[in-house]
Every structure is written in C-alpha cells, then in structure tokens.
C-alpha positions in Angstrom: 2.8 -25.0 43.1 4.7 -22.8 40.7 3.3 -19.5 39.6 4.7 -19.9 36.3 5.0 -23.9 34.8 5.4 -22.4 31.3 8.7 -20.2 32.3 9.7 -22.3 35.4 10.0 -25.3 33.1 13.7 -24.2 31.7 16.6 -22.0 33.0 15.8 -18.5 32.2 19.6 -17.6 33.0 20.9 -20.2 30.6 18.0 -19.0 28.1 19.1 -15.4 28.1 23.2 -16.2 27.9 22.3 -18.8 25.0 20.0 -16.4 23.0 20.6 -12.5 23.7 19.0 -9.6 22.4 19.4 -5.9 22.2 22.6 -4.7 23.1 23.7 -7.9 24.7 23.4 -9.3 21.5 25.6 -7.0 19.5 28.1 -7.2 22.4 28.3 -11.1 22.0 28.4 -11.5 18.2 30.1 -8.2 16.9 33.6 -9.2 15.6 33.2 -12.8 16.1 34.8 -15.5 13.5 32.9 -18.0 12.0 34.8 -20.5 13.8 33.4 -19.0 17.1 29.9 -19.2 16.0 30.3 -22.8 14.8 31.2 -23.8 18.1 27.9 -22.3 19.6 26.3 -24.3 16.9 27.7 -27.4 17.6 26.9 -27.2 21.6 23.3 -26.5 20.6 23.1 -29.2 18.0 24.2 -31.8 20.6 20.9 -30.8 22.7 18.7 -31.1 19.8 20.3 -34.2 18.6 19.9 -36.0 22.0 16.0 -34.7 21.9 16.0 -36.1 18.5 17.2 -39.7 19.5 14.5 -39.5 22.7 11.5 -39.3 19.8 9.7 -42.4 18.2 9.8 -40.2 14.9 13.6 -40.3 14.8 14.2 -43.5 16.1 12.3 -44.8 13.3 13.5 -42.8 10.3 17.1 -43.1 11.3 16.8 -46.8 12.2 15.4 -47.4 8.7 18.1 -45.2 6.9 20.6 -47.6 8.9 21.8 -44.9 11.3 22.3 -45.5 15.0 23.3 -43.7 18.0 27.0 -42.6 17.9 27.0 -42.2 14.0 26.1 -38.7 14.0 28.4 -36.5 16.4 28.2 -33.0 14.8 26.8 -30.8 12.2 29.4 -32.4 9.7 27.5 -35.6 9.5 24.1 -34.3 8.6 24.3 -35.1 4.8 24.0 -38.5 6.0 20.7 -38.1 7.9 17.2 -38.2 5.5 15.5 -35.0 4.8 11.9 -34.6 6.1 9.2 -32.4 5.2 5.7 -31.4 5.9 4.4 -34.8 4.1 6.6 -37.2 6.4 5.2 -35.0 9.1 1.6 -35.3 8.0 1.8 -39.1 7.6 3.4 -39.4 11.0 0.3 -37.2 12.7 -2.2 -39.5 10.5 -0.2 -42.8 12.1 0.3 -41.3 15.7 -2.8 -39.1 16.1 -3.1 -36.1 17.3 0.0 -34.6 16.9 2.2 -37.2 16.0 5.1 -39.3 17.6 7.9 -36.3 16.7 5.9 -34.3 19.3 6.3 -36.9 22.3 9.6 -37.8 23.5 10.0 -41.5 24.4 9.2 -40.9 28.0 5.7 -39.9 27.3 5.8 -36.7 29.5 5.8 -33.6 27.2 5.0 -31.0 29.3 3.8 -27.7 28.4 2.9 -27.2 24.6 1.8 -24.7 22.5 -0.1 -26.3 19.8 -0.2 -24.4 16.3 -0.7 -25.4 12.6 0.5 -24.1 9.5 -1.8 -22.0 7.1 -2.6 -24.8 4.7 -1.3 -22.7 1.7 -0.3 -25.8 0.1 -2.3 -28.7 1.3 -3.5 -30.2 4.6 -2.8 -27.8 7.9 0.1 -29.5 9.9 0.1 -29.5 13.7 3.2 -27.2 14.9 4.0 -28.2 18.6 6.2 -26.0 20.7 7.7 -26.7 24.1 8.4 -23.7 26.5 12.1 -23.2 25.5 11.8 -23.3 21.4 8.7 -21.5 21.7 10.4 -18.6 23.7 13.5 -18.9 21.6 11.6 -18.3 18.2 9.8 -15.3 20.3 13.2 -14.1 21.4 14.8 -13.9 17.9 12.0 -11.7 16.5 12.0 -9.4 19.3 15.8 -9.2 18.9 15.1 -8.2 14.9 12.7 -5.5 15.8 15.2 -4.3 18.2 18.1 -4.4 16.1 16.0 -2.5 13.3 15.3 0.2 16.0 11.8 -0.4 17.7 11.7 1.2 20.9 9.9 2.2 24.1 8.4 5.2 21.9 6.7 3.2 19.2 3.3 1.8 18.9 3.1 -1.4 16.8 0.3 -2.0 14.8 -0.1 -5.7 13.7 -1.9 -7.3 10.8 -1.1 -10.7 11.4 -4.0 -13.5 11.7 -5.0 -15.1 14.7 -6.5 -18.4 15.3 -4.7 -21.9 15.1 -1.8 -20.5 12.9 1.4 -19.0 14.4 0.9 -15.7 13.1 -0.4 -12.9 15.4 0.2 -14.8 18.6 3.8 -15.5 17.9 4.3 -11.4 17.1 2.2 -10.1 20.2 4.6 -12.5 22.3 7.4 -11.2 20.6 6.8 -7.4 21.0 5.4 -7.8 24.3 8.2 -9.9 26.0 11.3 -8.8 24.0 10.7 -4.9 23.4 9.8 -2.1 25.0 7.0 -1.1 22.5 3.2 -0.9 22.7 1.3 -3.5 20.6 -1.8 -3.4 19.1 -2.9 -7.0 17.9 -5.3 -5.9 15.1 -5.3 -9.2 12.9 -6.4 -9.3 9.4 -9.0 -7.4 7.4 -11.5 -10.4 8.3 -10.6 -9.9 12.3 -10.8 -6.1 12.0 -12.2 -4.4 9.3 -9.9 -2.2 6.9 -11.5 1.1 7.8 -11.3 0.2 11.4 -7.5 -0.6 11.2 -7.1 2.9 9.6 -9.0 4.7 12.6 -6.9 2.6 15.2 -3.4 3.6 13.1 -4.5 7.3 13.4 -6.0 7.6 16.7 -3.2 5.4 18.8 -0.5 7.1 16.8 1.2 3.9 15.3 4.6 4.3 14.3 5.7 0.9 13.1 3.6 -1.6 10.9 4.1 -5.3 11.2 2.6 -7.9 8.7 2.6 -9.4 5.2 2.9 -6.6 2.4 -0.3 -8.0 0.4 -2.5 -6.6 2.9 -0.3 -3.7 3.8 -0.7 -2.5 0.4 -4.3 -3.0 0.7 -4.4 -0.9 3.9 -2.7 1.9 2.3 -5.3 2.2 -0.3 -7.9 2.4 2.2 -6.0 5.1 3.9 -6.5 7.4 0.9 -10.0 6.3 0.6 -10.7 7.8 3.6 -9.3 11.0 2.3 -5.7 10.7 4.6 -2.4 11.1 3.6 0.0 8.6 5.2 3.1 11.1 5.3 0.7 14.2 6.4 -2.0 12.6 8.9 -0.2 9.2 10.1 3.0 8.9 12.3 4.1 5.7 10.7 7.8 5.5 10.5 8.8 2.1 9.6 7.3 -1.0 8.1 8.6 -4.8 8.9 7.3 -7.5 7.7 7.5 -9.9 4.3 8.2 -8.3 1.0 8.0 -10.0 -2.5 11.1 -10.0 -4.6 11.0 -6.1 -6.0 8.3 -5.2 -4.2 10.1 -3.1 -1.5 9.4 0.2 -3.3 5.9 0.0 -4.0 5.1 -0.7 -0.3 7.4 2.1 0.5 5.7 4.6 -1.7 2.3 3.4 -0.8 3.1 4.2 2.8 4.4 7.6 2.3 7.9 6.8 1.7 8.6 5.2 5.0 11.5 2.4 5.1 10.4 -1.1 4.9 12.3 -4.1 6.2 12.0 -7.7 5.2 12.3 -10.8 7.4 11.7 -14.4 6.6 10.5 -17.6 8.5 8.4 -20.6 8.5 5.9 -21.7 10.7 8.0 -24.7 11.9 10.5 -22.6 13.0 9.6 -19.2 13.7 12.0 -16.5 12.2 15.0 -17.7 10.5 16.8 -14.7 8.7 16.2 -10.8 8.6 17.6 -7.3 7.3 19.5 -5.3 9.4 19.4 -1.8 9.5 21.5 -1.6 6.1 19.4 -4.0 4.4 21.9 -5.7 2.6 20.6 -9.2 2.6 18.8 -11.2 5.3 21.1 -12.3 7.9 20.2 -15.9 9.3 19.9 -16.4 12.9 22.5 -19.2 12.8 23.0 -19.2 16.6 19.4 -20.9 16.7 19.5 -22.6 12.8 21.9 -24.4 10.7 20.8 -24.0 6.9 21.6 -25.8 3.7 20.8 -24.6 0.5 20.1 -27.7 -1.5 19.0 -28.7 -5.3 15.4 -29.6 -5.5 16.3 -32.7 -7.4 19.3 -33.9 -6.2 19.7 -32.7 -2.8 22.8 -31.6 -3.4 24.3 -28.4 -1.8 23.9 -25.6 -4.4 27.1 -23.3 -5.1 26.9 -19.9 -3.4 24.5 -17.6 -5.3 22.4 -20.0 -7.0 18.8 -20.9 -6.1 17.8 -24.2 -4.0 15.5 -25.3 -1.8 16.1 -24.1 2.3 16.6 -27.1 4.5 16.8 -26.2 8.3 17.8 -27.8 11.3 16.5 -26.1 14.3 19.2 -25.4 17.1 16.4 -24.2 19.4 13.9 -27.0 19.3 15.9 -29.0 22.1 12.8 -29.4 24.6 9.9 -30.7 22.3 9.4 -31.7 18.5 13.4 -31.3 17.4 13.4 -30.3 13.7 16.8 -32.1 11.9 16.9 -31.6 8.4 13.6 -29.9 7.6 12.9 -29.1 3.9 10.8 -25.7 4.1 10.3 -26.2 0.0 10.9 -22.3 0.1 13.5 -21.4 -2.7 16.3 -18.8 -1.8 20.2 -18.1 -2.0 23.3 -17.5 -0.1 24.6 -14.1 -0.8 28.4 -13.9 -1.8 30.8 -11.8 0.6 30.7 -10.3 3.8 27.7 -8.0 4.9 27.9 -4.6 6.4 27.3 -5.7 9.5 30.1 -6.8 11.6 28.2 -10.1 12.3 29.4 -13.7 12.1 26.1 -14.5 10.3 25.6 -15.7 6.5 23.2 -13.8 4.8 20.4 -15.0 2.2 18.3 -13.5 -0.4 14.6 -13.3 0.3 11.9 -16.1 -0.7 12.3 -16.8 -4.4 9.3 -19.0 -4.6 8.2 -22.4 -3.5 9.5 -25.9 -5.0 6.1 -27.1 -4.1 4.0 -24.9 -5.7 5.8 -24.8 -9.2 3.9 -25.2 -12.3 6.1 -26.5 -15.2 5.0 -25.8 -18.5 7.1 -27.0 -21.7 10.3 -27.4 -19.5 10.0 -23.9 -17.8 9.7 -23.8 -14.1 7.2 -21.0 -13.0 6.9 -19.8 -9.2 3.5 -18.3 -9.0 4.3 -16.4 -5.4 7.4 -14.9 -7.6 5.3 -13.4 -10.4 5.1 -10.0 -8.4 8.5 -9.5 -9.1 7.6 -9.3 -12.8 4.4 -7.6 -12.3 5.7 -4.9 -9.9 6.2 -2.0 -12.4 2.9 -2.8 -14.3 1.1 0.8 -14.8 -1.5 1.1 -12.3 -1.0 -2.2 -10.6 -2.5 -2.6 -7.3 0.0 -5.4 -6.3 -2.7 -8.3 -6.1 -2.9 -11.1 -8.4 -3.2 -14.8 -8.8 -2.4 -17.3 -11.7 -4.7 -19.7 -13.1 -3.3 -23.2 -14.7 -6.0 -24.4 -17.2 -6.1 -26.4 -20.4 -6.3 -24.5 -23.4 -8.3 -25.6 -26.4 -5.7 -27.8 -27.7 -5.7 -29.6 -24.6 -2.5 -28.5 -23.3 -1.6 -26.9 -20.0 -1.9 -23.1 -19.9 -1.0 -20.4 -17.2 -3.5 -17.2 -16.9 -2.3 -14.6 -14.7 -5.1 -12.6 -13.6 -4.0 -9.1 -12.4 -5.6 -6.2 -10.6 -5.3 -2.7 -11.8 -6.9 0.6 -11.1 -7.4 1.5 -14.7 -8.4 -1.2 -17.4 -7.5 -1.1 -21.0 -6.9 -3.8 -23.6 -3.7 -2.1 -24.5 -2.5 -2.4 -20.8 -3.7 -6.3 -21.0 -1.8 -6.9 -23.9 1.4 -5.4 -22.5 1.3 -7.3 -19.3 0.6 -10.1 -21.5 3.7 -9.7 -23.4 5.8 -8.8 -20.4 4.9 -11.8 -19.0 5.6 -14.0 -22.0 9.0 -12.7 -22.9 10.1 -12.6 -19.1 9.2 -16.2 -18.8 10.2 -17.4 -22.1 6.7 -19.0 -23.1 3.5 -18.0 -24.0 1.4 -16.8 -21.0 -2.2 -15.2 -20.9 -3.3 -12.3 -19.2 -6.3 -11.0 -17.5 -6.9 -7.6 -16.0 -9.8 -7.1 -13.3 -10.5 -4.0 -11.0 -9.7 -3.1 -7.5 -10.7 -5.8 -5.0 -11.7 -8.2 -7.7 -8.8 -10.5 -7.0 -9.8 -10.9 -3.2 -12.6 -13.5 -3.4 -10.1 -16.0 -5.1 -6.9 -15.0 -3.2 -8.6 -14.7 0.1 -6.3 -11.9 0.8 -8.3 -10.2 3.9 -8.6 -13.9 5.5 -5.7 -15.2 5.1 -1.8 -14.5 5.9 -0.5 -15.6 2.7 -3.0 -15.2 -0.1 -3.5 -17.7 -2.5 -1.4 -17.4 -5.8 -2.1 -20.2 -7.7 -5.4 -21.9 -8.8 -5.8 -25.0 -10.5 -8.6 -25.5 -13.0 -7.7 -28.4 -15.2 -10.1 -30.6 -14.1 
C-alpha cells in the first residue's frame, strides 16, 4: 500500500517539468516566444479536452450544442463551445448530487478528491472539486508567485485567509509549506484568531510577510496602532502579498508603515490566475496553466485590448478531475497593452474591476459596488470600509446609498462624499457616514474572506 496515495496518483517528475517554480520557472520562460507558449498550452489543452469528454456534464452540454468528438481540436476552436458559469454548475449539482456530474468521470472512478466550496458572496455556495494534479498545480502556481516576489527561507509569512469549506487558508498554507522555504503562521480571519491576538503573533514570531485580503489587513493595521505600536518601528513586516482593490495600494502601504504591497488575482474554481511581478507593471497571467478570454458581458464577443470585459477561463491544469472549459468568472478586467518589463511570454491584465453579476444598473448607468473603493480611497479619514445599499426612494425609484466608514464625522464630509460619488458616477448617489467599525456587522469583515459590499433592501 502506498505511503502517499495522493501524490502517488500522478507523475511528480512530469509535474515539475510542466509547471516549474523558482529559478527553474525563470530559466524555462524568460525569453520564450508567444508561439512557444502557445505550443505548451495546446499540449495541456488536449489533456483537459480528453478529460472533459469523459464527464457526463460536458457530454450533455456539448451534444446539446451540436458539438461532437473531433469538432474541437485546438484552442482556436474554443469559441464554438458554450460558456459555462456558476449557475450551470449549481444546476448540475442539484440534478446530480452531491457534487454534480462535472466532478465524476464517465468511469465513475474519481480517486483522491479535495472538496471546497465558493464563499457564496453572490449566491449559494458552489462545490469546488479538485483532483491531486489540479490541486497541486494551483498550489505550485501560488508558491511560484511568492518566490518570484522574493519570499525566501528567512521569511515568516502571516496569513489571514479564512478556513472552513472555502479554499482560502487551506490553499495558501499548502502553497507556502510545499512550494516555498518560508515559515507559515495560519492565523485565519479575525473570527478565528481575534485581531489583538494576531498583532501579538506578528510581533512575537517576527512576521515579515503578510498575505490576505486588503480589507482585513487594513483593519489589522488599525489594531496595531490601537495597541500603541508603530508598524515601521515595532514590527518586522517587509512585504504584503494579497488582493488589492483598484486604487487601494497606497492606503494599505501607508497603513503598514510604507512596506510594498503586491497584488494577485484568482477565483475559487481555478486558484491563482495572475500576479504582479517585482516591477508591479500589471498582473502577469499564468498562461502555462490557463487560457483566458476577455469577452463582452452581453454579446460574448472578444473585447479589444484595453477595454473591460468578463474574464472567461479555460483551466489547462484541471486535467485529472472536474475540468473547466470556458468558465465565466463574471469578474471584469482588461488585457493590458504592450510588453511587460519581465522577459516573459505571458500576457498581462488589469486587476479586478468589478463583477458583472454584482452590478447595479441605475438609469442606464452600470455601477459595480466592489469597485467603489477606488472612488472613495482619497476621502479624508476614510477607513477603507463601506457598503452600498440599494433601496427605493420616496418616489418609488431605485436609489443607491453608500455607507462610508470614517474616523471623523461631519455633515460637510458627508456632502463632500455624496457630491464626489455623484459626479464620478454620473447620477445622484446618496451617502451616509458612520464611525470606525460600524459597517462590520453588515460587511461581515471579520468573518468572511470577501466582505459584503452590496445590500438590497428594496423589498
């Protein structure tokens, strides 16, 4: 009997060759052409396509679309295939419980599996199923990111990602422990380890790198100061690697005493998709493991480079279980023009610019609640916390009010915020201001990885 059925289920030598990290990653990809990269993608796509045809989910989906085996032979054929999203997967799970037919190969033999769920931020939590190969690729790609950004054996990494059914803290811990030489402290959210205790751990164990969502990291910086500590003088933190809202880097860096913050992006279904490099010149897409399309949210036609659209991803890594082909994340982003400063063949994208399925449309204008932080970021005494409340006004029309958390409250500041939101968005937006910590019950900042940013009270 194998001592490690999980790792013995795939060829680890092939794994390392296919998805290198550290110096091997740079040696393989620096100077590579786009044609060379495309050849790697096509090779991995054939494996994923074969796995997809083995699942009842894709057999039904593609047959209903008039697609037969042999009709799709390369990535160039992808536009012929229907797009899938969370709703399609949830419907499949409901029809074929408990995990859906996507997660069960036609043979019925799935082998080792890791089951997580999405956070349920925009609806019911969705089961996310991993086979060992796909799981380890996502772990390695994040470990590759950390190493590229300079995480090394002398670092103590303090993680504030949540645990439980979501991928979160489990995924981050696996990545750091297996694919870097750093020491890892798995603190979790403020609900798992209270903020005051987290600050104590950061100081006691000499944490040098913080990883997590910027929302809670900003709150943690507040607690540092509440305890009479100065981040620059009293702590050893030298770097933050996490998820930064548009325009939010400077505020986070200032809160932690001027240390540099690096952004990366991913979704529960695929793990990490893109990351900033040391030069912070856009997010490099890990295209050796993913093929991405940026599509118009209404027509699904490709958007021109530089224009915002929905990110649709085909995972080239999930070839052992639960393949994802043309999966619509509903996250909005754009491909960046030109060549990045790194000598890599990978395309670059902007950060997360909003979600098409968490959009409010008022009088013909699209508003993305998750992107409001970029508008609010320079508001005097703004803590970084807010939420949007969709309600009916006295006339019975839809109206949006943004509840903003500030350290010093005044009517003049409220009017300033209201005017700024209205002029920036191009329609009348209401504003309320509240004190420090007063949005937390609504946003669930300390208990969720991704705080709630939109509340609909129109009923």
